[in-house]
N, C-alpha and C positions, 0 to 999 in steps of 0.2 A: 858523666859523673853521677847522675841520678841512678843509673843502672848499678854502679858499684855500691852506692849507699843502700840500694834495695837488696842486693845480694848479701851485703854485710849484715843487714837487718835480719834476713832470712837465716843466714848462717848462725847469727847470735841466738835467734829464737830456737833453732834446732839444737844448739849446744845447751841452752837452758833446759829444754825439755829432756834431753838425754841425761842431764845432770840431776833431774828430778826437781827442778826449780820452777817449772812451768805451771800455770794455773791448771788445776785438776789432775796434776801428776800423781801417780800412785806411789805410796811409800812402801818400802820393803820391810821396815821394822816398826811394828805397832807398839813395842815396849810392853810395859805392864798393862794387862787388860783388866778393866773394872766394869762389871756389868750393872746396868741400871734398867729401869722400866718406868712406864707411866705411873705416876702417883707415889714413887719412892724417893727417899733421900739416902744417898750412899756416901759414907766417909771414905776419902781417898788419901792415903799417906804415901808420899814419894820423897825422894831426896833431890837436892839441887843437881841439875844436869840429867836427871832421869826422864826418859821418854815414857809416856803412858797414854793409853787410849780409853776413852769413855765409850762403852758399847751399848747399843740398844737393838732389839730385834726389829727388823725392818722388812716390810713387804709392800713396795709401791704399787704392785698390781691389785692390792685390795684397798689401797687408799692411804697407806702410811706416807708421811712426808715429814721427816725429822729435820730440824735445823737448830743451829746454835742461837739462843735468844740474845745473848750478849757476850762479847769476848770478855774473859776474866781479866783481873788485874795483871797486866803484862809484866810487872815486876816479879810476880809470884809464879805465873804459868803462862807460857806463850803458846798460842794456837798455831799448829803446823798445817793441818789439812783435814778434810772430811773425805772419807772413803766408804764405798759400799761394796760388799762382797756377797754374791748370791750363794745360796746353799745348793743350787743345781741349775741345770740347763732347761728344765721343763718350764713351760709358761706357768706363771703364778707361783714359782718357787720363792720362798721367803729368803731372808738373808740377815746380814748384820750391817749396821751403820757404825763406823769407827770415827770418832772425833779425836784426833791425835794432837797431843800437847807435849811440851817439854817443861819440866820443873825448873824454875829459875832461882830466885832468892828465897830464903826462908820466910814463911808467912802463911796466911790463909786467904783463900778466895773461894768464890762459889761459881759453879757453872750450871746453867739451866739449859737443858735440851727440850725442845718442844715438838710434839707430834701433832700436827694439824691434819686430822684425818679427813680425807676427801674435801679439802678446802680448795677454793678457787685461787685465782691470781692475787686477790687481796689478803690471802692468808688468814681469813676469818671463817670459822665454822658457820655455814649457811643454814644448816638444819639441826634439829634437836639430836638426831642420831650422830651427826658430825661432832656436836658439842660433847656428847657422852663419850665418844671414842677418842677425843683429843685430850691432851694433857701434857704435863711436864715430868721429866726425870731430873732430879736435882742432885748435884755432886758437890760436896764440901771438900775442897782440896787443901791439904796441909803439906807444905814443903818444909823439910828439915835440912840442915847442912849436910853436904856429902861427907862421907868418911867413915 
């Protein structure tokens, strides 16, 4: 009986991954792309039900490490996933980090993306150089009714 439950669990996991519901699964639709960068605040206007991605230049090979500081108000915008796309196959190639969301109900919320440059496990800049290169990209999200 345990073998059947194990196989069922594996089959369910495979199904979820194939459906794009698994952790770390790639999305195929980034929606409206909104570019930000360290030290900027960007206004984002979307409609209810509209998918959108907040994007930042990303190059982990030089020390970039972007993350979502705090999930926004889920009534206004729901977080779907974080994706990274490289600009090339060569070592050291930069790329783009996509933080994918869906507009929910009309309202406003804020999203902060933080780049902790060459930070350790504790996510705190350890050196002056790391503090200088670290920072946030801020996005003010306004969702309006669909239609």
